[in-house]
N, C-alpha and C positions, 0 to 999 in steps of 0.2 A: 579535468571534460577525459580524458584517455585512462588514469586510473579508475572511475567510474566503470566504463566500457570494460575494460581489463577484468574487474573483480568480476563481474557479471556476464564472463565469454564462459559458454558453457568449457568443462575440460572432464575427460573420464573422472578425473583427481576432485572434481569440484565437490567442494565442503555445504550439505544444505545449508539457506538461509530464511531465516522467519521473518512475514512479514505481517506484524502487528496492526488487523481488522480495527477498524475505525479508532486505531491506537490504543486496543487492549484495554479495554476497560473492566473494573472491577471494584469490589466495594469499595468506598471512598474515592471511586475514580472513576468519573464519569468520560464517556466516549468521546473524541473528536476535541481533546482539552490537552492543553503544554506538558498542566502537572501531570497527567496522566503517562503522556510520551516519557516523560523522565523519569517517571515511577519504571514505566517498562526497561526502558533503557538502563536503571540502576539495578535489575534482574536479567538481564542478558541482552545483547546487540542483535538491532533489529531494524527490520525498513518499515516506513508506516503508510498503508491507506487511510487515506482520510478524505473525508465530502467536505464543500467547499458550496453557500449556495447566498442571495441576494439578497439582502436589505431592501426596507423601502426606498431609501436613497443611494441605492445599487450601492452598497456594500459589501466586499467577498467577505463572509465570516464560519467559522464552522461550523458546520450541524448536517447532519444526515436526513434529516426528516423535513416536508416542506412545513408543519406544523411545530408547536413549541411545547405540549403536553410530556408528551413520556419521558423528554432528556432533559427538560427546563423544568423552572417554578413558572413560568409564564403562560401565555393562555392563547391561543389562535393560529396563524400563521405569521409565522417570519417575516415575509413578502411587505404584513398588512403595519411595520413596524421598523422606524429607523435606527438607526446604528446607535446613538445618543440613548433609546429606550430599551437596547437592546441591552446593553451595559450595566442594566440595572438589576438582570435579569438570571439567577443563579443556575448553576446545571448541575442534573441529577445524578446519580451514578444508579448500575443500573438494576438494584432494587429502588428501587425508587425513592431512599434517599435522599433529602439535599440536600451541598454543598458548600463549600464558600466561596466554589469556581466559577470563573465570568466565562460565556463563550469568545471564544479569541478568532481575531479576524485571522484570514488567510494570509496577510502581510506580516502580520506576528508570527504566526509559525514558520513563513519561509526562515524571515531571519533568526528566530529558533533554532532552526536545524542546520542552518551552515556551520559545518563543522564536528556535525553532530551526527549526523543519520541523513538517510535518504527520504523525499516525501514523495508518496503516491498518488496524486490525486484523482481523487474519480469523477466521474461525470455526472453532477446535476442540473443547476440552470445558471451556472456561471459561463455566458458565451462565453466561445473557446479564443473568439479575438482577445477576450479580455483575461485571462488566464497568463496568453500565450505573450500579453503586454507585462504584465506582472510580475511575472516570470523573468523578461526582458531588464525590465526595470532594476530589479536587484542582482542582476546577474545570478541566475540561482540555477541554469542547463547543469550545471554541476551536479548539483543535489537535491533538484526538482523532477521528476518525469510526470509524464500525465497518462493519465486510462484512455485508453483509443477501445470503442467498441465497432471499429470496421477501419478499412481501409482508408476510408473519403475520412476520418478525422484524422488520421493519419498521417495525410497528405497535405493536409490545412497547417498544420503544427510543424511540418519539413518544409514546407513552403516559405512560412512566415519565419522561420530562423533553421539552420540545417542540423544547429546542435540539441535541437528538441530530439528528447530522447523517451519512451513507450511502455509502457507496460501494456501488450496489445490481447484484444481478446481472440483468442486460435483455436478455436473445438474443434473445426475441420478441417481437412487437406484442402476442401475449394477456398477456406476464410485464407489459409498459407497463402495460395496461388495467389492471390487477390493482392495479398500486401505486396508481391513481387509484381504481379504486373503492373502496382501504382508505383510504383519506383522505389518502395521505401527502403532501407539499405537497414541487412540484418544486423549490423553493426547498432545502431540504432534503436533497435528493438530487444531493453533489459532484458521483458519478462514478454510470455506469453504464457496468458492463462489460459488454462484447455477446461475449467467448469470447476463442479464441487465435491465431483465421484472420482475416486482411483481406482481403474481397472486394468486388467491386463491388455484388454482390446484397444486401450488404450496407445501401448508402444508404437505403434507401427507412426503413429504421428509426431512422438516422442521423439520417436528416432529423426524424422525428417526435421525435426526443430534442433535436433543435437547436431543435427548435424550442419546445419546454420550456426552454429555456436551461440544458439538462443536456448537459456535457464529457462525449466517448464514449470508453472506454479499453479498447484491447487488448491481450494480455498475449501477452509473444514471447517469454516463458520456454522454452516446451513446446515450439516449434516453432523459432522466427526465431533465436534466439539457439543452435540450437545444430546453423548450419549451420557446414559447416567452415571457410572461407575469408571473413575480416573486409570482404570489398570484398560479397561476395553480403548479409552479412549490413545492413551499410550499405544496398544498394538494396533489401533487406525494410524498414528501420525507415522509409524514404523514402516509401516503397509505401504502409504503414499509413498516413502521414497523409494523400499524395497522397488513397487511398480514403477520407477524412471523418472518420477517426479523429484524437481531439486531445490525447491520453495513453498514452504505452506503457508499459507495466510492464514491467521487462526485468531476469536477472542481470547483464547488461553494461552500466546508466549513464553511465559513461563513454565507451562507444562511442556508444551514445544519444547523446547531446551533443554530438558529433562531428559526428553525421550529421547532426541538424536543423540544427547551426550551418553547414554547406556551403549547406542550403535556405536559411535565411536570417541570412546574415550580415550585415544590417544592423539587425536587432531582436533580437540576440545579445544584445547590454547590458540590454536590457529585462526577460531571464530572470533577475531575480534578486529576488522578490520574497521570500522566505523568507528573509535575511538582512535584511531592512528592519525598521525598530521595530514596525511592526506586528502582527506577531506575538505583541509581547511587552505589547499589552494584555490 
């Protein structure tokens, strides 16, 4: 636990971290798929934002949408299908190609990630208590954290188990203050998500978070990842870091890794934490 907290403790010399949005999907590799997580890790060290939803029989599986059509060969709402039925459905890649991969359960993802990487569970329809109990059952607080949109959600997980760690929405100074008023220790906030656009105007907020030892994350997925030219995307990724952020969440983890290495060639060999024995403790 202390290794994970120490790694995400902000310092002036912190090396940037890549968070692969929904696993970093690409051709032949669907989003929220364990094979995709493995493929991303073969290209670059990364942590992973994933989504969990419930089936008809209340089993947590990895899926972003409420419905099946966009990302699978199935039809209708996930909630109308049991886990056994879901296991017969194949996943699609971002181009709509049907692959041989199936929808994994959240439990399978948790078991897979131990000793490999860190998972960030986004907020969907899985009740907070169910997620917390599952992480506790697998003793996974060391390598699984919770996305929280507000201080109330963070307080729930922290009260459930003080080992709970967070990727917290902190888009304003007021939000920052709300976590402090709720009594959430900043050492449990591994990541502060500040939004999807990086501007110099955000520097005051970045400074407040850095003073508390918290790493700042900007999501490139909705804006910068969608730029048409690769060169422009690389410039945007580097600017995010130049503006003061420490973590880039992206649908293009390999591209971001390349852009980072161009900025910090002398440090690239240090960006290897998730392949060490630390995550196996």
